[in-house]
C-alpha positions as CSV (number, residue, x, y, z in Angstrom):
1,M,-11.1,14.6,-24.4
2,V,-8.7,16.9,-22.8
3,N,-9.1,20.7,-22.2
4,I,-6.1,23.0,-22.0
5,Y,-6.5,26.3,-20.3
6,N,-4.1,29.2,-20.3
7,L,-3.8,31.3,-17.1
8,N,-2.3,34.1,-19.1
9,T,-5.7,34.8,-20.6
10,D,-8.2,33.3,-18.1
11,K,-8.5,33.5,-14.3
12,I,-8.4,30.4,-12.2
13,E,-11.9,30.9,-10.8
14,S,-13.4,31.2,-14.3
15,I,-11.6,28.1,-15.5
16,V,-12.8,26.1,-12.4
17,F,-16.3,27.3,-12.9
18,E,-16.3,26.2,-16.6
19,I,-14.9,22.8,-15.6
20,L,-17.3,22.1,-12.8
21,K,-20.5,23.7,-14.3
22,P,-21.6,20.6,-16.3
23,F,-21.4,18.5,-13.1
24,E,-23.5,21.0,-11.0
25,A,-26.6,18.9,-10.8
26,S,-24.7,15.7,-9.7
27,L,-22.6,17.6,-7.2
28,N,-25.5,19.1,-5.3
29,K,-25.7,17.7,-1.7
30,K,-23.0,15.2,-2.6
31,E,-19.9,14.3,-0.6
32,V,-16.9,15.2,-2.8
33,L,-13.3,14.2,-2.1
34,I,-10.6,16.5,-3.4
35,K,-7.3,14.6,-3.9
36,P,-4.4,16.9,-4.5
37,N,-0.7,15.9,-4.6
38,L,0.7,16.3,-1.0
39,L,4.1,14.7,-1.7
40,G,5.5,16.0,1.6
41,A,6.2,19.1,3.8
42,Y,6.9,21.5,1.0
43,D,5.7,25.1,0.6
44,P,3.9,26.0,-2.7
45,E,6.9,27.8,-4.2
46,H,8.9,24.5,-4.1
47,G,6.6,23.2,-6.8
48,A,6.4,19.6,-5.5
49,T,2.8,19.8,-4.4
50,T,-0.4,20.9,-6.0
51,H,-0.7,24.7,-5.8
52,P,-3.3,25.6,-3.1
53,E,-4.7,28.5,-5.2
54,V,-6.3,26.0,-7.6
55,V,-7.5,23.7,-4.7
56,K,-9.0,26.8,-3.0
57,H,-11.1,27.8,-6.0
58,I,-12.2,24.2,-6.6
59,Y,-13.3,23.9,-2.9
60,Q,-15.2,27.2,-3.0
61,Q,-16.9,26.4,-6.3
62,L,-18.0,23.0,-5.0
63,K,-19.6,24.7,-1.9
64,M,-21.4,27.2,-4.2
65,F,-22.8,24.2,-6.2
66,G,-24.2,22.8,-2.9
67,A,-21.6,20.0,-2.5
68,N,-19.9,18.9,0.7
69,P,-16.2,18.9,-0.2
70,I,-13.3,17.5,1.8
71,G,-9.7,17.4,0.9
72,G,-7.2,14.7,1.7
73,D,-4.1,12.8,0.8
74,S,-1.4,10.5,2.3
75,P,2.2,11.9,2.0
76,G,4.9,9.6,0.7
77,G,7.7,7.9,2.5
78,T,8.0,8.1,6.3
79,V,6.3,11.6,6.7
80,T,4.9,11.4,10.3
81,D,3.6,14.9,10.8
82,F,0.6,15.0,8.5
83,E,-0.8,18.2,9.9
84,F,2.5,20.1,9.4
85,A,2.8,18.9,5.8
86,A,-0.9,19.8,5.1
87,S,-0.4,23.2,6.6
88,I,2.9,24.3,5.1
89,S,1.8,23.2,1.6
90,G,-1.2,25.5,1.9
91,L,-3.6,22.6,1.1
92,K,-5.3,22.5,4.5
93,P,-6.0,26.3,4.5
94,A,-7.2,26.0,0.9
95,C,-9.8,23.5,2.1
96,E,-10.8,25.8,5.0
97,G,-9.2,23.4,7.4
98,N,-11.2,20.5,6.1
99,F,-8.3,18.4,5.0
100,I,-7.7,14.8,6.3
101,S,-5.2,12.0,6.1
102,L,-6.8,9.6,3.6
103,T,-5.2,6.5,5.2
104,R,-6.6,6.9,8.7
105,E,-9.1,4.3,7.6
106,V,-7.9,1.5,5.2
107,T,-9.5,-1.4,3.5
108,E,-8.1,-4.4,1.6
109,V,-8.9,-4.7,-2.1
110,K,-8.1,-7.5,-4.5
111,L,-5.9,-7.0,-7.6
112,P,-7.2,-9.6,-10.1
113,A,-4.9,-8.5,-12.9
114,N,-1.7,-8.6,-10.8
115,K,-0.1,-12.1,-10.6
116,K,2.5,-11.0,-8.1
117,I,0.6,-8.8,-5.6
118,P,-2.9,-10.4,-5.0
119,S,-4.2,-7.5,-2.8
120,I,-3.3,-4.2,-1.3
121,F,-4.6,-1.9,1.4
122,I,-5.9,1.5,0.3
123,S,-7.8,4.4,1.7
124,Q,-11.4,3.4,2.6
125,I,-12.4,7.1,2.4
126,F,-11.2,7.2,-1.2
127,K,-12.8,3.9,-2.2
128,N,-16.2,4.8,-0.8
129,A,-16.2,8.5,-2.0
130,P,-19.4,9.3,-4.0
131,F,-17.4,11.8,-6.2
132,I,-13.7,12.3,-6.6
133,I,-11.8,15.2,-8.0
134,N,-8.1,14.3,-8.7
135,I,-5.8,17.3,-8.7
136,P,-2.3,16.3,-9.7
137,K,0.7,18.5,-10.4
138,M,2.5,18.5,-13.7
139,K,5.9,17.0,-12.9
140,T,8.6,14.7,-14.1
141,H,9.5,11.6,-12.1
142,T,12.8,9.7,-12.0
143,L,11.1,6.3,-11.8
144,T,7.9,6.7,-13.7
145,T,9.1,9.5,-16.1
146,I,6.0,11.6,-15.3
147,T,3.8,12.0,-12.3
148,G,0.3,13.1,-13.1
149,A,-3.3,12.0,-12.6
150,I,-2.4,8.2,-12.5
151,K,0.7,8.4,-10.2
152,N,-1.2,10.8,-7.9
153,L,-3.5,7.9,-6.9
154,Y,-0.5,6.2,-5.3
155,G,-1.4,8.6,-2.4
156,I,-4.3,6.4,-1.5
157,I,-1.8,3.8,-0.2
158,P,-0.7,4.3,3.5
159,G,2.7,5.9,3.7
160,S,4.7,2.9,5.1
161,L,3.0,0.5,2.7
162,K,4.1,2.6,-0.3
163,L,7.7,1.6,0.5
164,K,6.7,-2.1,0.8
165,L,5.1,-2.1,-2.6
166,H,8.2,-0.6,-4.2
167,S,10.0,-3.7,-2.8
168,E,7.3,-6.1,-4.0
169,A,7.2,-4.5,-7.5
170,P,10.9,-3.5,-8.0
171,S,11.0,-3.3,-11.8
172,I,9.6,-0.3,-13.6
173,E,7.3,-2.7,-15.5
174,E,5.9,-4.3,-12.3
175,F,5.5,-0.9,-10.6
176,S,3.8,0.6,-13.6
177,S,1.3,-2.3,-13.8
178,L,0.6,-1.7,-10.1
179,L,-0.2,1.9,-10.8
180,I,-2.8,0.9,-13.3
181,D,-4.2,-1.7,-11.0
182,I,-4.8,1.1,-8.5
183,L,-6.3,3.4,-11.1
184,Q,-8.8,0.6,-12.0
185,I,-10.0,0.2,-8.3
186,R,-11.8,3.6,-8.3
187,P,-11.1,5.9,-11.3
188,P,-11.6,9.6,-10.4
189,D,-14.6,11.3,-11.8
190,I,-12.7,14.5,-12.7
191,N,-9.0,15.1,-13.2
192,I,-7.7,18.7,-13.0
193,M,-4.0,19.0,-13.5
194,E,-2.4,22.1,-12.0
195,A,0.5,23.5,-14.0
196,I,0.8,27.1,-12.7
197,T,4.3,25.8,-12.5
198,A,5.7,22.5,-13.8
199,M,8.6,20.6,-12.5
200,E,11.2,19.5,-15.0
201,G,14.5,17.4,-14.6
202,D,14.7,15.0,-11.8
203,G,11.3,15.3,-10.1
204,P,9.1,14.7,-8.3
205,A,10.6,16.6,-5.4
206,H,13.8,18.4,-6.4
207,G,13.6,19.1,-10.1
208,S,13.7,22.6,-11.6
209,I,10.6,24.8,-11.7
210,R,9.1,26.2,-14.9
211,K,6.4,28.9,-15.0
212,T,3.9,27.4,-17.4
213,N,0.5,29.0,-16.4
214,L,-1.6,26.0,-17.5
215,I,-4.5,24.0,-16.2
216,L,-5.5,20.7,-17.9
217,F,-8.8,18.9,-17.5
218,S,-10.2,15.5,-18.4
219,T,-12.6,12.9,-17.1
220,N,-10.0,10.3,-18.3
221,A,-6.8,10.1,-16.3
222,V,-4.9,8.2,-19.0
223,E,-5.6,10.7,-21.8
224,L,-4.9,13.7,-19.5
225,D,-1.5,12.2,-18.6
226,A,-0.8,11.4,-22.3
227,I,-1.3,15.0,-23.3
228,A,0.7,16.3,-20.3
229,A,3.6,14.0,-21.2
230,Y,3.5,15.2,-24.8
231,M,3.5,18.8,-23.7
232,M,6.6,18.0,-21.5
233,G,8.4,16.7,-24.6
234,I,8.0,13.1,-23.6
235,E,6.4,10.5,-26.0
236,P,3.5,9.0,-24.1
237,R,4.2,5.5,-25.6
238,N,7.5,5.6,-23.8
239,V,5.9,6.0,-20.4
240,H,5.4,2.5,-19.1
241,H,2.2,3.0,-17.1
242,L,0.6,4.9,-20.0
243,R,1.4,2.1,-22.4
244,I,0.0,-0.5,-20.0
245,A,-3.2,1.6,-19.5
246,N,-3.7,1.8,-23.2
247,Q,-3.2,-2.0,-23.6
248,R,-5.9,-2.5,-21.0
249,G,-8.3,-0.3,-23.0
250,L,-8.4,2.5,-20.4
251,G,-7.7,5.4,-22.7
252,E,-6.0,6.6,-25.8
253,I,-2.3,7.7,-25.5
254,N,-1.6,8.9,-29.1
255,P,-2.0,12.7,-28.9
256,E,-3.2,12.7,-32.5
257,K,-6.2,10.5,-31.6
258,I,-7.2,12.5,-28.5
259,K,-9.7,15.3,-28.9
260,V,-8.1,18.4,-27.4
261,T,-9.6,21.8,-26.9
262,G,-7.2,24.7,-26.3
263,N,-3.7,25.1,-27.5
264,L,-1.7,21.9,-27.6
265,F,2.0,22.6,-27.8
266,R,5.3,21.4,-26.5
267,I,6.8,23.4,-23.6
268,P,10.1,24.7,-25.1
269,S,13.3,22.9,-23.9
270,F,11.5,21.1,-21.2
271,K,14.0,18.8,-19.4
272,P,12.9,15.1,-18.9
273,P,14.3,13.2,-15.9
274,S,17.9,12.0,-16.3
275,T,16.5,8.4,-16.3
276,Y,14.2,8.9,-19.3
277,K,16.5,7.6,-22.0
278,T,17.9,4.9,-19.7
279,F,14.4,3.4,-19.2
280,L,14.0,3.3,-23.0
281,E,17.4,1.5,-23.2
282,R,16.2,-1.0,-20.5
283,T,13.3,-2.0,-22.7
284,F,15.6,-3.2,-25.4
285,N,18.9,-3.9,-23.7
286,R,19.5,-7.4,-22.4
287,F,22.2,-6.0,-20.1
288,A,19.6,-3.9,-18.2
289,N,20.8,-5.1,-14.8
290,I,24.3,-4.1,-15.6
291,I,23.6,-0.6,-16.7
292,A,20.8,0.4,-14.3
293,L,21.4,3.8,-12.8
294,T,21.7,4.1,-9.1
295,P,21.4,7.2,-6.9
296,N,24.5,9.2,-5.7
297,I,24.8,11.3,-2.6
298,N,26.3,14.8,-2.5
299,N,28.0,14.8,0.9
300,N,28.4,18.6,0.6
301,I,24.6,19.0,0.8
302,C,23.7,16.0,2.9
303,N,22.7,16.9,6.5
304,Q,23.0,13.3,7.7
305,C,19.3,13.2,8.8
306,G,18.9,9.6,7.8
307,D,15.6,10.0,6.0
308,C,17.0,8.1,3.0
309,I,17.7,5.1,5.2
310,K,14.2,5.2,6.7
311,N,12.6,5.5,3.2
312,C,14.6,2.8,1.3
313,P,12.2,-0.1,0.7
314,K,15.1,-2.6,0.3
315,D,17.2,-1.5,3.3
316,A,20.0,-0.8,0.8
317,I,21.3,2.3,2.6
318,S,23.4,2.4,5.7
319,M,24.9,5.3,7.7
320,K,28.7,5.6,7.9
321,E,29.9,9.2,8.2
322,Y,27.4,9.8,5.5
323,P,24.8,7.5,3.9
324,L,26.2,4.7,1.9
325,I,24.2,3.0,-0.9
326,N,24.6,-0.8,-1.4
327,R,24.6,-0.9,-5.2
328,I,23.8,-4.6,-5.3
329,D,20.6,-4.3,-3.2
330,C,19.5,-1.0,-4.7
331,I,16.5,-1.5,-7.1
332,S,16.7,2.0,-8.6
333,C,13.3,3.1,-7.3
334,F,14.7,6.5,-6.4
335,V,12.5,6.8,-3.3
336,C,15.5,8.0,-1.4
337,A,16.0,10.9,-3.8
338,E,12.3,11.7,-3.7
339,N,12.2,12.0,0.0
340,C,15.5,13.7,0.7
341,P,14.7,17.0,2.4
342,E,17.9,18.7,1.1
343,G,17.9,17.4,-2.4
344,A,21.3,15.8,-1.7
345,I,20.6,12.6,-3.7
346,F,20.9,12.8,-7.4
347,I,20.7,10.5,-10.4
348,P,23.5,10.3,-13.1
349,R,22.3,11.8,-16.3
350,S,23.6,8.9,-18.4
351,I,25.1,5.5,-18.3
352,K,28.4,7.1,-19.1
353,D,28.1,9.3,-16.0
354,E,27.1,6.2,-14.0
355,F,30.3,4.4,-14.9
356,K,32.3,7.5,-14.1
357,S,30.6,7.7,-10.7
358,R,31.4,4.0,-10.0
359,I,35.0,4.4,-10.9
360,K,35.3,7.5,-8.7
361,R,33.7,5.7,-5.8
362,R,36.2,2.8,-6.2
363,M,39.1,5.2,-6.3
364,N,37.9,6.9,-3.1
365,L,37.7,3.5,-1.3
366,K,41.4,2.8,-2.0
């Protein structure tokens, strides 16, 4: 079941109260972990992280129910200043300063369903939490199509190991299977998706912001993401990790078969990531390796900081005058674009654009 709340008619605090009230008895005197999306050092208006206003009201309501809440996450890529990211995002103040790096204590867990990656290190704090509230942001994602409740759990992986896992699971199918493996380790008790604004286009860091004024809730992360994908104009069955989750019996992904309360609608003219159709083509096209899209760098925006080089899991980027991507080694994970502070790395919107880009690059080299 998925509940859809409209912030045009209801206040955040009343929505949060309605969501948490049925859990009041089980929350009393319990340690509760709040897991928002702290992608990086972005302010709330950038739309890349969970809005602190929602986190604040959840934190306060938990305290009123007698719980002992604590917030935490592990930013992506090579973010080294956790305190700065937690503060500028507003998430640490939202938790009254009680916000920690989830990966300061890690533990190894087995992945019995994964034939390629037998085990991974995750946050011990997350694994042992008595009660978990997962608070993702409604966003698109150039690799996984959407980032929601399931993808938000990638934050329980230590920052540097996130890059390593991209290298060990380079295909979208392998990486999506890994996401579901992580979900199955410790599914959240509650999932509350913040969509005061939603990110469309080439998310999760530098897409366009849409004012949507929504909050979605479900105890099932798979069904929540399926409804969110549908609202973003994306067919849930075309999202690899949702399809895999459904095949494993973890939740329904057909919106017609999911019980929904509230107004289920498609957000008008919502832009999917530029890679969306390409991933569908990869599923059926035996020439997938030939047509795979690779990132491009806008030298007019690039500040030559080198973050893309540090964040590339395959060491496929080197620095000349500006960063240069090795198209042979690139696995199209788009981690470089996700972690570029200037938004200077972009993805071609079609295979046609990719071919044009390759021709232009070759002409510039002559």
